[in-house]
C-alpha positions in Angstrom: 41.9 78.5 84.9 40.6 75.8 87.3 37.8 77.2 89.9 39.6 76.5 93.7 36.9 74.1 95.4 36.3 74.7 99.0 38.1 72.5 101.5 38.4 73.0 104.8 39.9 70.8 107.3 37.8 70.9 110.8 39.4 73.3 113.5 37.7 70.6 115.7 38.9 68.1 114.6 42.6 69.3 115.9 41.3 70.7 118.8 39.6 67.4 119.5 43.0 66.2 118.9 44.8 67.8 122.3 43.4 69.9 124.6 44.4 73.5 123.4 46.5 74.0 126.6 49.2 71.8 124.8 49.3 74.1 121.6 52.3 75.7 120.7 51.6 76.7 116.7 49.0 76.6 114.7 49.1 78.2 110.9 45.8 78.9 109.2 45.7 79.7 105.3 42.9 80.8 103.8 43.1 81.0 99.7 40.7 83.8 98.4 40.1 83.8 94.9 40.0 87.1 92.7 37.7 86.3 89.5 37.9 89.7 88.6 42.0 90.3 88.6 42.0 86.2 87.3 44.3 84.8 90.1 44.2 83.7 94.2 45.9 85.0 96.9 47.0 83.2 100.1 46.9 84.6 103.4 48.1 83.0 106.6 47.9 83.4 110.3 50.2 81.8 111.9 49.6 81.8 116.0 52.4 80.1 118.3 53.7 80.6 122.0 57.1 79.6 123.5 55.7 77.7 126.8 52.1 76.5 127.6 51.2 79.1 130.4 52.0 82.1 127.5 49.4 83.5 125.1 49.9 83.5 121.5 51.8 85.8 119.2 49.8 86.4 115.9 51.9 86.6 112.9 50.0 87.4 109.3 51.3 86.4 105.8 50.5 86.7 102.2 51.7 84.6 99.0 51.1 88.3 97.1 54.3 89.8 95.9 52.6 93.4 97.4 54.2 94.9 100.3 52.2 93.5 103.3 52.7 94.0 107.4 53.2 90.8 109.2 51.8 92.6 112.5 48.4 94.0 111.2 47.7 91.6 108.0 47.5 94.5 105.9 48.8 95.6 102.7 51.1 98.5 103.3 54.9 99.0 102.9 56.7 99.5 106.1 57.9 103.1 105.1 54.1 104.2 105.4 53.6 103.1 108.6 53.2 105.1 111.5 55.3 102.6 113.5 58.0 102.5 111.1 60.9 104.2 113.2 62.6 106.5 110.6 65.4 108.5 111.4 65.2 111.2 114.5 63.4 108.2 116.8 64.7 106.6 119.4 64.7 103.4 118.3 67.3 102.5 115.4 66.2 103.7 112.4 64.5 101.5 109.7 63.4 99.2 112.2 59.2 98.1 113.0 58.1 99.5 116.4 54.6 97.6 116.3 53.7 95.1 119.0 52.8 92.0 117.6 49.6 91.4 118.4 48.9 88.6 121.2 45.5 86.3 122.0 44.6 84.0 125.0 43.8 80.4 124.4 39.8 81.4 124.7 40.6 83.9 121.8 42.2 81.3 119.9 39.0 79.0 120.0 36.8 81.4 119.2 39.5 82.0 115.9 38.9 77.8 115.3 35.2 77.9 115.9 35.2 80.8 113.2 37.5 78.6 110.9 34.8 75.6 111.3 31.9 77.8 109.7 34.4 79.9 107.2 32.4 80.2 103.8 34.5 82.0 101.4 37.6 80.6 101.2 39.7 77.5 100.4 40.8 77.2 104.4 42.6 74.7 106.5 45.0 74.6 109.2 48.4 73.9 107.3 50.6 73.2 110.6 49.6 72.2 113.8 52.4 71.4 116.9 52.6 70.9 120.6 54.5 71.0 123.5 56.0 67.6 124.2 
């Protein structure tokens, strides 16, 4: 298996290209290698909002086939979560009732700064959209 070389697209280039208040969506992807298991796995964080004045919603995803929670970004099946509505709940059974994390522009800026200094994985900003 070929080793994945570390490559980071500098987040400051993205931020310098447009003011953060104009950002609609940023998707950040990190690929981690697991040498003992003989593979790699991709993890993404999608930061999006509908209007410039809103906070960003955060949704997590992975390339793994294992059960993964898009709300908390952890490997766990929904039926093992306390926030999965089972029978007898006040909401429709079989629905996630967890609230999606929201963050401010200032928090996103800190995350982008952290991406710039990330040293443990192949990582990059995969998608970047702005409001017209």
